PLY file of the C-alpha trace (Angstrom):
ply
format ascii 1.0
element vertex 115
property float x
property float y
property float z
element edge 114
property int vertex1
property int vertex2
end_header
-9.72 18.93 -3.69
-9.74 21.42 -0.52
-13.01 22.40 0.57
-12.24 24.63 3.23
-12.64 23.89 6.93
-16.06 22.51 6.89
-16.25 19.74 4.13
-19.42 19.53 2.12
-19.22 15.68 1.93
-16.99 12.99 3.17
-14.27 12.24 0.73
-14.69 8.81 -1.02
-11.16 7.55 -0.26
-8.39 7.35 2.34
-4.58 6.95 1.61
-2.94 4.46 4.05
0.88 4.02 4.24
2.74 1.06 5.62
6.55 1.30 5.88
9.01 -1.67 6.31
12.83 -2.15 6.45
14.69 -2.95 3.04
17.72 -5.62 2.99
20.94 -4.40 3.01
21.36 -5.33 -0.96
19.02 -3.16 -2.44
19.50 0.00 -4.13
16.46 1.57 -2.51
18.04 0.76 0.81
20.84 3.05 0.53
18.42 5.99 -0.53
15.48 5.09 1.80
16.34 2.91 4.40
12.63 1.57 4.40
10.07 0.81 1.72
6.82 2.59 1.90
3.56 1.17 0.45
0.79 3.83 -0.12
-2.60 2.68 -0.71
-5.83 4.88 -1.73
-8.63 2.98 -0.64
-12.50 3.58 -1.05
-13.89 4.02 2.48
-17.16 2.06 1.87
-15.85 -0.91 0.00
-12.13 -1.37 0.90
-11.14 -1.40 -2.78
-7.41 -0.20 -3.54
-7.80 2.35 -6.22
-4.38 3.08 -6.69
-1.01 2.58 -5.00
2.65 3.57 -4.93
5.67 2.20 -3.31
9.14 3.68 -2.84
11.21 0.95 -5.10
14.09 2.75 -6.99
12.96 1.43 -10.30
9.54 2.88 -11.43
8.86 -0.59 -13.06
8.52 -2.41 -9.91
6.50 0.04 -8.20
4.16 0.06 -11.35
4.12 -3.51 -11.32
3.11 -3.98 -7.51
0.54 -1.25 -8.20
-0.82 -3.35 -10.83
-1.30 -6.30 -8.76
-2.73 -4.35 -5.86
-5.24 -2.34 -7.82
-8.95 -3.81 -7.37
-7.78 -5.45 -3.93
-10.37 -5.71 -1.40
-8.82 -4.83 2.05
-8.90 -6.96 4.28
-10.38 -9.95 2.17
-8.22 -10.00 -0.79
-4.79 -9.22 1.34
-3.51 -13.16 1.34
-4.13 -13.48 -2.41
-2.56 -10.10 -3.05
0.53 -10.98 -1.15
0.46 -14.77 -2.60
0.78 -12.99 -6.12
3.62 -10.48 -5.06
5.25 -13.45 -3.76
4.86 -15.40 -6.91
5.67 -12.73 -9.51
7.95 -9.83 -7.76
11.13 -11.58 -7.54
13.41 -8.49 -6.43
15.19 -8.61 -3.28
12.84 -6.30 -1.76
9.90 -8.60 -1.91
9.55 -9.40 1.82
9.81 -5.71 2.58
7.24 -4.84 0.08
4.88 -7.50 1.78
5.82 -6.33 5.40
5.03 -2.75 4.29
1.63 -3.87 2.62
0.48 -5.58 5.76
1.37 -2.53 7.92
-0.87 -0.49 5.43
-3.60 -3.19 5.97
-3.09 -2.64 9.77
-3.93 1.11 9.23
-7.09 0.03 7.29
-8.02 -2.07 10.19
-7.49 0.37 12.78
-9.30 3.17 10.62
-12.47 0.99 10.35
-12.56 -0.09 13.80
-12.21 3.77 14.95
-14.39 5.26 12.03
-18.01 5.80 12.63
0 1
1 2
2 3
3 4
4 5
5 6
6 7
7 8
8 9
9 10
10 11
11 12
12 13
13 14
14 15
15 16
16 17
17 18
18 19
19 20
20 21
21 22
22 23
23 24
24 25
25 26
26 27
27 28
28 29
29 30
30 31
31 32
32 33
33 34
34 35
35 36
36 37
37 38
38 39
39 40
40 41
41 42
42 43
43 44
44 45
45 46
46 47
47 48
48 49
49 50
50 51
51 52
52 53
53 54
54 55
55 56
56 57
57 58
58 59
59 60
60 61
61 62
62 63
63 64
64 65
65 66
66 67
67 68
68 69
69 70
70 71
71 72
72 73
73 74
74 75
75 76
76 77
77 78
78 79
79 80
80 81
81 82
82 83
83 84
84 85
85 86
86 87
87 88
88 89
89 90
90 91
91 92
92 93
93 94
94 95
95 96
96 97
97 98
98 99
99 100
100 101
101 102
102 103
103 104
104 105
105 106
106 107
107 108
108 109
109 110
110 111
111 112
112 113
113 114
């Protein structure tokens, strides 16, 4: 919710987005060229509250979202990547993992720069 030029309180979450190049054999590659993974993360805890990714099939994006929801960045990143690698068997798997790593890099930069 927009609260004017002076926010009354700091929002509880931030939105992080990471991108990675898709392999040629994916339908999304012809549409987007890259896959994007967006994560809504609680500022204080690093817990992923929600996520979305630019895969053509909504079911694939929803599936990745269910895996990521509740993940704590950066502590649970390797476990989430292992689960995606074991369970998401689509040709965009490597790109999704790379985009997730890029989003985590943004989180780590944010945490270093944020007071």
